[in-house]
N, C-alpha and C positions, 0 to 999 in steps of 0.2 A: 383602587378599584380593582375587583378580581378579577382570574384567568380564568377560561374555561382550561384544566390540564391538556384536556386534548387537543384545543389548539395550542397550545404555547409550544408542547411536545410536537406538532406540525409545524410552527416555525420553526422550531431549532432544527430539525432536519433539513427544511429549504434553505435556513444560515448556514448549517454546515455545507450542503451543494454551491451554494454562492461560494462562501470561503476556498473552495477548492483550489479555486484561480487567488494566484498570490497575490495580483492587484488587485481585484476586489477585496482582498483579506488583508490588506495595504488599507486601501481606503475606510474598511468599517473598522480596521484600528485606530487610525489621524482620528474617527469620528468618535472616540471616547465608546465603541461598542463594548471591547473585550471589560471595560469597568462597567457599564449599565448590565452588563452579563451577569458579570461578581456580584452585581446589587441587588439585583432579582431575588425577593424573598419567599415566591412559592413553589419552588423549586422540587419541593420533596413531594408535590403531589404528582408524579408519574417518574416510575423505575428508568434510568438511563440518564437521568438530567444532568449527571454531571459527568458522563462519560459522553456526554454532546457537548457541553463548554470545553471540555478536555480538547476534542476534538476542533474546536473550533481555536482557541488558542494554542494550538500546536499548527495550524494551519497559518496563522498569524507571522508564526515563528519561524518559520522552515520556509525561506526562499527555496528556489530551486534549485541553485548548486547545494546546498544539504541534506534537500531531499534524494537527489541523486547519490550522492554520496550514502546516505541510507541505505538505499536502495540495494544500492554495491557491494554494502557490507553484507544484506542479507542474502543475494545471491551466491556469494562468494562462501558464506556459511552453510548453504545449502549443497554447494557442488564441490566440496571439499572431496580430497582421494579418499583419504577416511573413509567418509559415508557408506554405508552400503548402495548399493546399486539401485536397488527396488524404492530409496527415496530420490534417485534422480530423475525417474521417470517424468517425462515431459505433465500428464495430465496431474499428475499428484504435485509436482513442482507448482505447477499455475493455481491449483486450490490452495496449495500454503501461503500464497505471495499475492491472495486474491486481493487483499486490501491496497497492499501498494500499487495493483493493476489498477481500480478501481479509483485510487487516489490521484494519480498520475498517469492515464495509461500511452500517451508520446513519449513519456520522458520512460516509461519502464521498455517499451517496443526499442526504442534507441538503445538504450542499454543493454537489451537482451542480443540486440544485431552488432553489437560491439564485442560483447565479453561473453557468448554461448554460443556452442555450437553441438549439431546431435552429434553421436557417438555412433557412430554407423560398426564398430569394430561388436558389437552385440547381437548386431542382424547376421553378420557373418558365420559366426559361433553357433548361433539356433538356425542352421538352414532347415533340420528336419522337422522342425517345428511353426513354419510361416505363417500359420493361420491365427499365432499370438503376435501380435507387433510392438516391441518394445521400442519406445524410442527416447533413450536415456541423451540424456543432457551432461555437458562437461564445459568449463568454465576455461577460455584461453590462457595463455600467460598474463600475469596478474599485474597490473601497473603499477607504476612506485606513484606514493601518495596519493 
């Protein structure tokens, strides 16, 4: 029975939203949901179908520890000392990490509290220019493992 492409796309978006929770993603996987997704025949009717399926599969694979490690690697890469300071500005960093923030906001917040700090040195160097406030982010001492 054919399904309307718009309805299928809406269902896929809801499925992506539901499987963000790892426990729900596990239940979806255990009941053969990934296999049924891969067997769908009319996915070519809307753009982004493959992307949505990929996201659902990632949600079933990425347990919380793996997700936290991936987020930590991204934050380390974005806050390295060799990166120019304008790329470490808070709003820029949040915009770049938007997908990770939406995926697991609580995990991302906890990771930021553990590993990032505001760099106040830039504020003291720019006393003559107080109308422009830069909040730069720096990485704390890197953890091993």
